[in-house]
N, C-alpha and C positions, 0 to 999 in steps of 0.2 A: 165190871162197865156201863154205861148206859149208854143206848142208843144213839145222845146225839153224841158223846166222846167215841164209840167206833165209828159213825159217823166220819168225824173230824179227822181220824187216825185213816180211814179210807180214804178221804181224801188230799191229808196230806201225802199220803203215798202212789196217790195215782200223780199228784204234784210232781212226787219227784220220780216217777216212773218218766213222766211224760219228759220232764227237764231230761232226764238221762238218755230217752227214746230220742228228744232232741238234738240234745247234743251228737249222740250217736249220727245220727241223719246228716245234720251239719256237717260232723265230723267226714262223713261220706260223702256228703256231698261237696266240701273241700275237697275231696281227695282227689272226687271223680272229677272236678271241675279245673283242680289242677293238673290230671294228667291231662283231659281235655286241651285244656291252654297249654301243656306242654308240647302233646303231640301237635296240636296245632301250629304250634311254632317251629319244630322240627320240619313239618311238612312245606311251612312256609319258607326253610333255609334253602330246602329242595328248588323250592319254585325259584328266589333268588336266585340260585346257582344259574338256572334254565333263563333266568331273567336278563341277569347279567350278563350268559355267553352269548345270547344271541344280541343282547344290543350292540355289544362288544363286534359280534361278527359281521353284525348289518352297517355300523359306523368303519367299521374297516374293507367293508367291500366298497362300501360306498364313496371311499376314500377319505373320510371324517375324519380326520389325523388327531384333530384337540379332541373331539368327542369319544374316539376310542382312550386315547389313556384317559381322559374325566371315568368312563366309566369301568376301565384297570382299578383307579385309584378306591374310587367308590365300592368297588368292589371288593378288595384286599381291607377295605377298615371296615365294611360292613360287615365280611364273614367272621362267626366267630369260631373260628378254625384256630388249631394250634399251630404256631407260625414252624416248627418241625415239622409237618408234613409234607408230602412229596408234591401235595394241588398246588400249597404256596408258594414251594421252588418255582412248579411249575407256570404258576399264573404272574410271578416276577420275571419269571426268561421271556415269556410272551411281551411284557409289558418292555421289555428292552429292547425286543426286536422293534417296537413300533419307533421306541426313543431312538435308536439308532438310525432309522432311518430318513429323521427328520432331525438330527441333529440334535435334540432337546438335552443339553448337560446337565441340566439339574434333575431331569428323573433319570437319569442314566447313574449321578454317581447315587442319588439317594437308594438307588435299586442296587447297586452293588454294595453298597455298606450294609445296608440289610440282611442282604446274601452272607456279607461276611462274619456278621455276630450271630449267624444260626451258630448251636452248638449240636454238632451231631455227631455220631461213634461213628470212628473209622470204620470200626469193623462190620456192624451192619447196614451203613446207609454210606457204602464207599462210595455208590455210584454214585450217588448225589452230590459227595463233594468233590469229583469230577467233573460234576455238570455247574461244580459253583466254580472251579477253578479254571473250567472253559469259561466260563462270564467275564471272571475278570481279567484270564487273558485275552480276551475279545478287547476288554475296555482299554488295556496297556495298548495295545497296538491300533486302536483307534484313538489314545491321545498321542501314538508317538513312539514310544517306548521300547523299540523292538525287542531290544535284546531282552528285556524283562517280559516281552510276551515271550517270544523263546524257549526261556527259564521257567516257567508255568503251564509250557506244551507237553515238558520234558514231563512233568509230571503226570502227564494224562497218559494211558495206553494208548490208547487209537494213533496220541501223539510222539508216539517214544523215538520213531523216525526223523522227528522235528532236530534231535539232538545235530545232528551232521549239517544245522545251518546256522551254528551259531554267527553273531555277525562277524567275529574273528578268524574264522575261517571261511567265509561265505565264497570265496574265489576258488578255493584249494577243490581241484580233482572234480571241478564240474563236469569236464569232459566226457571223465568216468564212472560218472555218477548212474546207480541203475534204477531204473522208476518203476518195477515190478511192484511196489506197495504203494501205488499208486490208484491202483484199480478200483473203479470208485466201488464195486461190492459190497467194500471192505464195511464203509460208512452208512450202507441202507439200513442195520438193524440195530443202530445207534437209538438209547434210550431218550437221551436231552436233546436232541440237534437234529436237523432234517439234514439230507444228503447236501443240499443245497448250500447251504448257510456251510459246510465245513467244503464247498468244492470253491465256493466263493472267496472262500480266506485263504487258503493254499492258493487261489490263483492271487491275490493279495502279496503271500507271502512270497511267492514264486517271482514277481513285477519286483518287490523288492531285493531279492536275492542276487537282480539279473538274468534271471531264466524267463525271456518272455515267450519262447514255444512254449515251454510250458504251463508258463501263465495263461498262456490265449485257450489253452488244451482247457483247463480247469475252469474257466471263465465262460466257456461255450457247453461244458456238464452244468455250470453251476444253474445257467438258463432252461437247459433239459429237465434237471431235476426241481425245478421250480413245483409247489403242491396245485393242484387243479384250482384249489381253493384261494392261491393268491391273487390278491390284486395287483389295478396295473401301479400305484407307488413301489410295490417289491419288485415288481417286472420291472418298472423303469431302472429302479437304483441299483440292479444287477445289471443290466442293462448297460447301462452308464459307468460300472467299471469293467466293463469288455469294452466298448469303447474304449477309454483312460487306457488302456494295454496295448489295442490297436495304433490308438496315439504314438506312446511309448517307442512301436515299433518303425512309426512312420508312414503305417497302412492309413494314410489321408482318407482316400475314397472309400474302403471299407466303412470307416469310423464315420464317414457323415452320414451314408447311406442309412449307417443305425441314428445315427443321432437326427435325421428327417422323423425317423419313425416317432424318437422319442417325442419329438415338437411335439407330432402330430396330439399324441399320449395329454400330453402336459396341457396342450392349448385346450383340447379335450374337457377337461375335468380340472382342469383352473389349479392345479396341483400346489401344496406350499411353496412359501419361500424359499425354505433351504432347499426343496428339489429342485425348483425351477433355479436356482442360483448354481447347483452341481449342472445343469441342462447350460447354461453360459456360460461355466468354465471351460468345459469341452467344447464350444464353439468359440470359445478367445483365447484356448489353447490354440486349435488349430488354425486359427488367423495369426499367432505368432510365428507355430511351425513354416508358414508361408510367407511372411512378414507379408501381408497386408496393412500398410499404416494406417488407411484411411479406415479402413471398416474394424479395424483393432480399436481406436478412438472413440467411435459411435458404440461401439459394443461396451468398452471397458467403461462409458460414462452410464451407461441403461444401467448393469451388474452395479455400477458402485450405489447407484439409486435404490435398490431392492435391496443393498447390502446395510442401507443404515435403517433396517425393518428389523436387523437382527440385533440378541445382546452381545455386551461385547466380550462375553463367556467364548459365545461360537466361536468352535477352531474352520468353523468355514469361514469366518468373517477374516478368521488372519491368513488364510490361504487364499483370498481375493485379495487384499490388500498386496499382498506379494504377489500376485499375478496382476493386478491393476501396474504396479513399480515397473514389474515391465512393460505392459503396456504403455507407460510415459516415458521409459527409458528410450523404447524403439521410435519413440515421435521424436525424441530430443525434448522432450517438457524436462530438465531434470530441477529444475525448482520444484513445482512441484514432485516429483520423485521423492526430492530429499525430504521436502516434511511431509511426504506419508511416512518413507521410513525411518523418521522419527516421529511420528504418529505412532506408527507400530510399537516402536522400541518400550514409547511411554503408558501407552494402556496395557503392553502386555509382557510389564518385567517381571512378573515374577515369573514368566513360561520365557522371558528370553535369560533369565541368568537359571531355572532349574531343570528346564527340556532343552537336552543337549541336540533332539533331531530339527527342531526347529530351530533353536538356535545357529546351527549350520546350514538352514534353506535360509536363515537372516542374513549372512556370511555370504554365501551366493549370491543373493540379491543387494548385496552392498558391494561386492567385488561388480556384477555388472552393472550398475549405479556411478562406480568409479572408472569404469573403463569408458561409457560413455562420456563420460565427463573428462577425459581424457587424462586425468589422473592413475596412469598407467601402475605407479607405482604401488599406488595404496590397492588399485584392482589386482596386486598380486600377492598385497601384504591378506586379504582375507581369503583369496583362493587357497594359501597355503595353509591357515588354520583349518580349512575342510583336508587338505592332502594330506597335513599331520593326525590327524586323529579321526580317519573316515568312519562316520558312525549314523548318518544320515542315507539314504536311498543311493542305491549305487548312480543313476542317475546324477544325483549331485556331486559325487564323486569325480564321474565320467565329466559334468560339464566346467569342475575348479579345472583340470587338466587344461581342457581346449584352453579356458578363458587366461591362464598363463602362457598357453604357446602364443596366442593373442598378443597380449601384455607383450610378452616379451619382442615379439616381432613388432610390432608398434615401437621399442624401442630399442630397435635394428640390435637388440640380442640374438642375434640368429641362430650362434650355437643354445642357448637356454631356450629359446623356442622351439629348434630340434628336439629336445630333450622331450619338453611337456607334450610336442606333438604323438612322439613316440608310446608317451605313456598312455595319452591318449587315446592312441590307436590298441595296444595292446586290451587294455581293459574294456573298451568297446568291442574288439573282437569276441572275448572273454564271453563278455556280457549278450553278446546282441547275434554274434556270429560272424563270420567273415565277407558276405557280402552282403551287410548291411548297409541303408543308406549315410546311416552316420562312421561306417568305415571310407565309407567315399568322401565325407565332408573332411576328414581326416586325411586320406593322399592328398586330394585338392589344396587342406593347408601346407602339408608338404610340397607340395608345388609352389606356393606362393613363398614358401620363407625361401625356398632353393632361388626362386626368381630372386629375390630381396639379396640374397647372397651371392648374385650372378652365376649361380651354376644351371642354366637352362638347360643342358640334357636330363640334368635331374626334373627340373621343373618340369620339361616333358613330358619323361616317364609318368612322373606321379600322376598328371593330371588325365593322362590315359587309362592308366587305372579305374581313375575316378569313373569314368567316361564307362568303362565295363561296366562296371559294378552297377551304377546307372539303369546297365541297357538290360541287366539282368533283372529287373524287378517285372512285378507282373502289367502294372504301369508306372514307366518311366514317367521323369520329370525331365519334360522334354525342355522348359527353360533352364533349370539349372545343366543341363546336359549343352544348351547351345554356352552357358558361360567358360564350361571348360573347353571346350573348343576354341573360346575367344582365347583364352589364356593362354593356347597352346601358339595358337596364331602370333601373336602379338612375341613369345619367347623366340619363333621361327623368323619373325621379324628382328628381332634386335640380332638375330645368328646370322640377319642377313640371305636365311633361304628365305626367297620371297616368295617359289610354287607352293613351297608346305604353307607358310602363311596364309594365300590365298586359300589352297584346299580347305581350310579348316574356318577360316572368315566365311568361305562362303557356305560351309554347313550348318554353323550356326545362323546365318545369313535364312537356309532355306529352311531350320526349325523356326525360328523367331516370328518368319513371314505367318508357318499354318498358324504359332499361338495367337499372333495379333492381330491374324485375318488381310492387313491391307496395309501397305508400303508407308504411307504417314505415320504410323502411328513414333511418339519419339523414343519409345524404347528401344527400338531400333535404328537411330539415329548413330549410335557408338557403330555399330557394326558396320556399317554406310562409310562413318567417316574410317575407319581401318580400311577398310575396303579400296578408298581411294588413294589410300598411302601407300597401300601394296603394288596399285596398278599404277603410280606414278615411278615404284623403285624397278618396276617391269618395263618403264616407258613404254606402255600404253597409256597414252595420255588423256583419248577418246575417253575410254574406261574410268578412269580418275576422276575428269569433269564429270560424269554421269551420277558416280556415287556420292561426289561430293555437294550436288544439289540437290540427293536426293534425301542426303540428311540433312541438307536446313532445310526442306522439306515439312522432315519429322520433326526436327526440334518448331518450327512455327509454326506446329499442328497444337500444340498446345497456348491458352490463353495467355493474354498478352504480359499480364502480371505474375504467371506463371513460366514462364522462358528464364533461361538460362544463359541471360544474355554472352557470358564467356566462354559457355561452347559453342555458342555460335558465332562468336570471333574467331575459335579456333578453326571453324569452316573454313571460314572467310581467309583465314592466312593459310591455310593447306592449298586451298584452291592458288591463293596467290603465289606459294613457292612452287608450285605445278607450273605456273605461265614460268618463272623465275630462270627454272633449269631447263627452258625450252628458248632462255634467252628473251622471251616478248616481255620486257620491261616496263612497257605502258600496261599493257593488262594487269599483267603484276602488280604494281604500285594501286590500279585501282582496288584491284578484291583486297589488298594490307588497310586500303584508307576505307573500304565498308569492317573490314575488322576491328583497325581505331574504333572507329562508330559503337561498334557495339563492348566491345569492352569496356569503354569508358562509362558507356553504362552500370560498372559495378565500383560497388564503395571501393572496392580494391586496384588500384591503381597499377600498380603493379604487375597486373597479369599485361596490358600493354605492350609492357619494357622489350620483349623476343620482335613482335611485329615492328617495333619503330629500329631494334635493329636489320630485319630483313627491308625494312625501306634503305635504309643506309646501305645497306649493300647493293641494291639497284642502285643507288643514283652514283654511287664509285663505279658501278658498272658501265654505266653511260659518262664516265668523267667529268661528272656535278660535284666535285669537292667540298666544294663548300657546303651542299646540302647532306650528304652524307654526312660531315664534321657535324654539321647540329642533329643532324639524327642520332646516331650514336650519345650525343653528349643529351638528347630527350631520353632512351631510355637509359640512361645514369640515373634522370632524376627521378624518371619514372618506379624505377628498382628500389630507389635507396629508399627506406627506411628509417629515420634517424641516424645512426651511424655506419649501420647496417645495411646489405643490397636482401633484399626478401628472393631471388634469382640470383646466385655464385655463379651456373653456369651464365645464365645470358649477362649478366656484367663481363664476366672472361669472356668472353665475344664482341663484346663494345669494346673494350681494351685493347683485345686484337686487332680488331676493326681502325681505331685510332692509331695503333700502332703501324697497322699498314700503308697511311694514308701519307705519300708520298713529298705533302704539298708543307709538313712538317718539316723542321730542324732535326737531325740525328740525334741529339742530346734530347729534345721531347720527344720523339719516339720510343727512345730508348726508357723515358720515363715512363711513359702507358707501360712498355711492357712489363716494367719493375710494377708496376699496379698490378697489372695480369699475375705476377710474380704473387702477391700478397693472395693475391683470391685464393692460387693455386694452393698456397699454404692452408688456408681456409677448407679449403674442400679437405686437403686429403686428411685433415685432422677429422674429418666427419665419417672418412671410410673405414670401414675397420675388417674386411676380409679381402682376401691377397686378391680374388680376381677382381676387386673394386679399385683395388692399390697399383694393377698392370693395365687396367685399361683405363685409370686415368692419366699412368705415365706413357701411353700411348697419343690421348689428346694433349697432352702440355706437350710431345714433344715438338709438336708444329708450331706452337706459339715459342721456344725457347730456341727453334731452328731460325724462323724469324727475325728472333729478337739479334741472334748470331749475326745475321746477314747484315742487320742494320750496323751490326759493332764494327763489322766490316769495312762496311762503305763509309764509318766514320775513320775507318784508319790510312782513309786514302786520302783524305783532306789534309791540310797544310796546318803543322803546329797542333800535331795529333796530342791529348790532354792521357797523360795516364792513366784516367779515371776509366778511359772507352779500353783500356784491354783487363782494366779490373773486370768489367762489366761482363765482357768476353767470356773472361774467366769462369765469372760467377753462374752465368748463364749456363754452362757447361758442366758446372761441377755441381752444383743443384739439380740438375737433370739427373743426374746418377744417381743418388742416393736415398729416394724416400721407401720404393719399396723395396731395399733391403733393410733397409732400417723397419720397416713395417714386418718383416718376413724375421727376422733375426730378435725381434719383437716378441712373436708370436710361440718362436720355437724357445726363445727362453721362456717365457710366462710358463706357455704349454708343458715344460719338462723340466722345469729346475725351481720353479716355487711353488711352497705345498699348496694344497686344491683350495682350504679356504683363503687365502691367498689373493692366487689365480682369481679367484673367481668375483673377491673384489674387485682388484685389479681391472681385470675387463671391464665391469660392472659398471665400477666408477666414471671412464673411458664413456660408453655408452650413455652413459646416464645424462651425465655435463653436455655430449655434443647434440640430446635430442630434448633437454630443458633450453638449450640453445637455440631451438630452430625452432622449438614451440612459441620461445619469444618475439623469437623473428618472423613468424606469422602473424601471433597475436597484434604486432604493433604495426602492420600491414592495414589493419583497421581505421580509418579516419578516427582521430581523435572522440568525434560526434558523435559517429555510430556505435561507439563503445559501451555495451551496456556493462549488468552487474556483472553477466557472469565473465566478460572476457578480462574489466578487471579483474576478479576476483581473482583468475586463472593466473596474469599479468605476474600480480604479487606473490603468489603460491611456486610458481616457475624461479623466477627471480629468486628466493629465500631459497629454493634446492638447487639453485647451482652454486650460492656462495657457501651452504653448509658443503655438498658435494665436492667441493675444488677445493676446499679444506680439507676433506678425509683422502683430497687425491694425492694432494700434496705431503700429508703425515705419512702415506702409506708410500708414496714414493721414497723419502728421506730412511722411512725404515728397511727398504729393500734393497739402495742402494748402502746401506751399513751393515747389514746380515748376507749381502749377494753380491761378490764382488766383479760377477759377471753382467750383473745389473747394470755397477757403476760406468765398467767397461762399453756398456752399450751407450749409455748417456753422454760418456766420451766422444765415441769413434762416430757420432754422427751429429756432431759439430762443423759447419763447413770454416776454408780457411780463405787468406786470401793470397792474393798475390805476392802478398808485401811478406806474408810469414812465410813463403815457401821459400823468397829468395834470402830469407832471413836463415834458414837451415839448409839453403844450399852449403856447398863448398867451391871453394873456389875454382876448381875445374869438374865442375859438376852443371847439368841443368836438367831440365824436366820441359817431356815433349808430350802436349795433350791433345790428342786426336779425337774429334768429335762428328761422330757422323749422323745427319742429318737430311735426310733424303730430299734434294739431289744432292748436296752437300756436303764434301770432306771438310770439316775444316781442322787445322793446325796450330795450337797454339804453341810458343820456343820462349820458355822461360829461364833465366839464366840469372846470374848473381845482377848481371850489371847491365841487362838488358831481356825486352820483351821484344817478340815480333808474332805477328796473326797471318796463317796463310786459310784461303779458301781456293778450293778446288770441285770441280765438276767431273766426277770421274763418268765412264760409260761403262754400266752391267756392272757396278761396284760387288752389289749384293753375291751376283753371282761367280765370278772373279774369284772371290772372297772363300766363297763354296768351296769350290773346285780346288781350289790349291789346298786348302786344306783335308779333302778327300785323297787327295793326292797323294801328301805327305802321310798319314796315316795309310794307308795302303803301299808306301814303299812304291811308287810308281817310275817307268823309264828315265834316265838322265833327260831326253828331248824332249820328253812333256812336261820335265819338272821345271827346265829350263824357260821353256816357253811361260809359264803361269807363274814362275816364282819372279820372272824379270817385268810380266806382267805389274805385280803388284811392288814388286821394287819401283818403280818410276811412279806409282800414284802415292806409295807413303813412304822413304826415304828420297829419291830423285830431288825431287821441291826442297828438300830443306838440308839435301847432305853437307853442303859448304857449312851451315852450322853445326852440324855433329859433327865433323873433323875438327872445330875447332874446341870439343869438351874431352876429357879423358873416359868420361861416366854420363852415361844418360841414362837416365830415371824415365820409361815410356807408361804414360796413365791413356791405356786402349780404350777407346768406346766397344761396349754390344760384345759384337761375333769377331772386332779385331783382341779381342782377351783371348781367342783358341789359336790366334795365330801366332807362333815363332819369328819373330821381326830377324831375329838372325841369319834365318832362310834364304833371307831376299837375295838374288846375285845380281848383278851386273855386268855378268855374263850374256849376250844373247845367244839365240839363233845360229846366227850366220856364222859365228867362232866353229873354227874347225877342231878336234881333238876334244869331245867334249867326256868328261868325268868327273864326276866327284870328286875326283883328287884335286883336277885342275881348275873348279868353279874358281868364281873371284864371291867371297860372301863380305861384303863392307863392314856388319856388323859385329862379324869376329874379331877385327882389330880394335875395338872400343868397350868396353865396359857395359855390359847391359841388364838393367833390373826393370821390373816391371811391380805395378800395382792398379790396385784396383780404384782410387782416387787418391787425389793430392790430400786431402784430408784426412785417410787413414795416414798416406806416409808422413806429414808433418807431425801427427799423434805417435808413431814410433820414433822418431829421431828425436823426440822430447825424450822419449822413457830413460831413467836413470840408470843406470848399468850397476848390477848385483852381483853379492858373491857365489859362488858353487859350487857343489861341494866332487861336481864330478866334469870332465871335462867333454867325456862323449859317453852315452850309454844308443847300444846299437837293439836292438826286438827285430825276429826274425822266426817265425812260427816252424815255414821248411815246408811242413804240410806233406812232404813224402815219407816213405816209411823209414821206419829207424827204430833204434832198437826198445823203446820206450813202445813203442807198438803193442808189445807183449803183453799193456798192462790191458786186461777187459775190461776195465772199467771205460778205457779210450776208447775199443775197438768197435766198439758198439753203436760211439756217438760221432765217428768221423765223418764229415762231411765230404761232399764228393769236391773238394777243390783240389786243382793240379799241383803237381809240386814245385816248390821254388829252391833247388837244389844247391843252386850260386849263390841263396840271399844270405846263408850260414855263413860261407865265406867270408862274403860282402861286408857284414857286421864285426864279423871276428877279426877279419885283417887291417878294417880301420879302428878297433880298440885297439890290436897292439901297434898299429902306429902312434897311437897316443902313450899307450904303455910307453915305449920304447923314451919318448920323450919327459917320459918321467911325470907324465901327466896320470889322472887315474879315468879309468874308463872301464865299461863294462859291456857283455852281450849277454844278450838274454835270447838266447836259441832251441829252437823245439818246442817240449812244452813249460819249458820256463818263460817263454815267451807269451805271460797272458797276462789279463786287464787287473790282478789285483796288483803285479809287480810294474806295470802301467804306472798306476794311479797312484801307487808309492814313491816311484822313481823319477814321474817326470819333471817335478818341480825342481828337483837339486843337479839338472845335467845343465850345462853351456848348451848342448848340441844333444839332439835327440831324434835318433833315425830310426822308422820305420820301414823295414823292407818284408813287405805280406802284400795281402791282397785286398782289395778295395771294388765296390760297385756305386755308382752313384746312380742318380733318377734325377731326370731333367725335368720332369714335372714336380716331384716331390722332393724337393731338391736334400731336405734335413731327415730324409729318410735314407739318404747313402751314408755309407757305411766303411770300416774295413775290419779285418776278419784276425782279431788273434784266438789264445786260448784262453780256457776259465773253468769253473765250477759251474755244473747245472743248483738248478733251486737247492735239491736236497742238498747240496754240501758236498755227495760223496761220488759222481762221477764228474769224469773231465771232460768236457766238448768245446766245441769252436762256435766262437760266440763273434758279436757282433758287435760293435765298437760306433753310434748312429753319432752322424753329425751333432743332431740335436744335444747328446748327452754329453758332447763336448763342451756344449757351453756354462752347464754346470761346473766344470772342471777349471783350473790353473793349468797355461803351460806357460810362466813366463820364462820360455828359453831363448838365448837367444839365434837359434836356429831350431827349424825339422823340419825333418828331410822326411817328404810321403816317395820311398822309391817302392809306388806302387801303381798299376795299371791304372790310367785315366782320372788318378787323383786331381786332376782340374778340370773335367768336363764337369759341366751342369746346365741350369735352366739360364736358356740367354732371354734375357726381357729388355726389351728396346728403353734405351735410356740408361740402365740399372746395371748390364755385366754379364758375368757368370758367377752364379750364386751354386758353391762347391764347398767341398770338404773345408779348403783353403780357408774361406772368409771365416767357418768354423772356430779354426785355428787365431787369425787373426786378434777377434773376438776374446778368446780364453787370452791372450798377454803373449804372444808367438811375434818377434822383432821380425821374424823373415820367413821366407819356409820354401825350400826345394820343392815341385811336383812334377809328374809328368800330365803330360796331354791326352794320350793315347798309349794304347798298348805297347812295351818299348821289351825285346826278348832280355831275357834272366841273364844271360851270359854277359851281354854290351854295358845293361844299368850297370852291373858289379863292376868291370872296368871304370865307367864314366866317373861313378860313385869313389873308386880306389884311388883315380886320378887326382879328383876336385878337392879329397880329403888331404891327400899330398898337400896341395897346394896350400892350402887352410893350414896343413901343421908347419907350412914355409912362413907363414905369418898376415899371407896375402888373403885382400877380403875375400868375404864369397862371391860377388860378381865378377873378380879379376880371375878369382880360382877356377869357377866355372865357365867362364872367357877360355883361360886355355884349356881347360879340360877338353873342351868342345873341339877348340883349335887343331887338338894333338890325334882326336881322334876322329877328326873330318880326314885326318891326313894317310889316318892308318888303312892298312891293305883288306880288314877283315870288315870294321864297321867304320865306311865314310859314308854310306847315304845318310842325309838327313834322318833317317829313318828312324833309326840309333840312336842320334844325340839331339838332334832340335826339339823334340819333343817334353826336355827337359828343360824350366820356365824356374826363374826367383823369384819371389816375390817379397820386396824390403829394400832396404839399405835406400 
């Protein structure tokens, strides 16, 4: 090979080596370069961690929320880390924390979704799974799905204890709960959340579960455990949670102090919209609690402007819509409120249908809206939705009970109002404790309802309890205490206890003058008015004038456009009345005229009607009858709205006044009293409590008494028309029946009709009356002044009247068909005429109707062919009746008996004795307390006569057949009943109650009541039964243990005559609790015991007997009601279908009763009538050696025939 070839080869080899070397170094350089770049990238990532964390912390500590969220988002996107790492979860949780603080729904939902999508190993990464579960639970809580939150918490070891707080059992054993597990130390070492966050969440949950003390404890701990690095927003957020709980507990002052600090922070840092709104919401809640309506409106408007900046998905926006709605309803801006609620439903349709908790919050606001709109039935409908399935906060459920209580109160359905108030109180005490202000509110609600019922003593007691609780608070609410004192004062005023009314009014005055600092504040006006009325009642007229003038000054302290002219008119009216009471009619007329000027400034002119009546009274007093007539008529015109009167009581006074004017003819005056009577019917139909009915009975007694006096005057004229006697009888009979009907109806409906139908029956009556009142009040507005709201309400209420009345009539038909006692009730309360009475009287019978209207006793004699009318003015009549009644019951000495008996004889019998003698039989219809007087004991013998002994006394009425009845209408109804066939002629019951062979029964011995034995009662029923058996008539005698309720129910309808020889007990204040004693089985059906058969039970039973004998002590004693008579056991039997009843007025010797009853049945068996048989039996006993005193025989009376 030549050199050139070698050189060429060498050159090629060098080139190859160069290439290889170059390649190697290139590869080496590339590799090194790649390594350097990779190392640089790793170092840059570490710098990025530090960079983003610094950026995040700086933005956070400077309260730059948007920047904080931006850097979190950028960091998570930029990091090239695996998503399964702990670091990723840590930063997601930190981002969530910020998003929660500002309510950024989009970020929250995104983070939760990303966390849920992570796939973790349950064994190796359990702590991370718990961390994610905690975040999901917190998210569910934040959305309002509390049950889901609790269920998730149960899967976290640290929250295992929360199993006991599931919503379904949230009230169970709260008082006994052991809170040792809640020591904060257990949360300090947790890896995935700060102790502050966990304690804050526990605080929220305790609030939800109605445990505010624990909630406050953990809210405070949450503040204490805030980390040093926490920014102001974080601190404000926790403090806001704390204030919310303070407000929930009504600790307004503490909350206000903290609110002021929060405001300083928000102003200093110009915090974000969401956080600012949370502060505003607390301020708004405070004003809503304090009911500062003007400030509420201004703040609500400011809040609403901020709300426009929020996305529609914001839950905070939803909360503020509901808060604004509450503000609007409190300010009575109901149209705006309705628009807002509709907007809420429209925008949040998905939430409304899927989030049950938020759904119930909406129900609460709808209930409030309809309450303020006065559609109380619809308010109840929405509150019921919450009560039936309580899943929202405890406060929402508590408020639902309160709304129902208030709504039913407005509807005057007091029983339902009391029921829901009690439920409200129970839940409030459980949730907030027994001394919380909301408990005081519940007591005040009780007080208000009882006052509506007329139960004034109960009203006073509950108002006093409300004051006691308020005074236990660290900072008592003086204004509220003043309101409670006013309520007590008003109740005492109605009870006519002016001294106590004065005390509580002065207490209220003292408090409010400190609150308002000067006397001319309009809020004090009502207090001064009340004090003026109290001093007038105490005849301290100088003080009365002083306080009424103070009231005027307070009312006039308002600008002219804001003055309440109706209220000012009332003050002038009160001044006028004070002068009228002093017979200073010129001054009275002066102030009444000023009152008219003020009241006529109102669009509702009916307010002036009572003043016009007062003017008429004044002119009548000074004998200017023409002006009196004019003013009475003006009052009626002002009071009239369409075909109705706005104020029935005022209209009643007008007609009463016109009827009393002597310038009119008797016939014209009677027509006015008939008009008054029509109004009384309307008033009575609108009153449903027993106290209301008794009260109106007293009020109307005056009118019927005056009407009867006018009728009596008409009978003294020549050519008296029959209609005058008819009118007289009508007024007398009308005065008897109404309270009886209502109390029978109450006893019947409450005890015999199934609960579902009973509720319907009571509710329909209540609703019809309520709707009619509302229509009447709305129609009082002039046609021109009616706005859209009034017209809408008129349409609604009129439609409700039609629908409810149809439902009521349908129910009445159903009750009449299925319950015979209900049908009996309807029939027994129909009034009859004298024509009907005369038609049912026999030739030898007449009716004597006694009617007492203080100071006159009216006696009407109604015969087959005649009618007579008497008026007597006895001295000390009520005293004479009472003393004589006591004398009889105590078996007083002969001389005292003759004096008192003869005095009453001269009043009751002597004026009509000549007419009594013309009839073989007299049916006496006595009024009121006369129903407890046995007329047959009245003697014509005077004290002057010698040889005074019971056997020698002259009892004129013992010579005639006498029977009694409670009312002429009931007597006619009994007369018209058809005879029926019976299986037995006599069945008697005598439990005896003494020791007999059955007492060996151990089941009986342990259940024996302490009833005195009636040994002669067994002989009584057995002898009578034998009497009928000997005449081949079927008779039974159930004695000892056989005299039980089971046998009575089985045989009562099968016998012509039913005889009950047993003990009875009567209650004058609660007549339906009166009862007779029999034997029966207890609830186990194993033990034999004594049992009570109540008067109320009798309404559900059938006693179609020709005669029932209550051979028991005091079976005819009961509640005496002016104008109504005695309400007793006997009335129960009458309504159950019995034609005739024999009963006793006082406790009579067992042997004497046996003797009298044996004699009575002996005469009955001879074919004599019941009245004649009783007459003959009494005659015989009155002449006997042993039982001649009226004490032994006079107390047995006959109702019927």
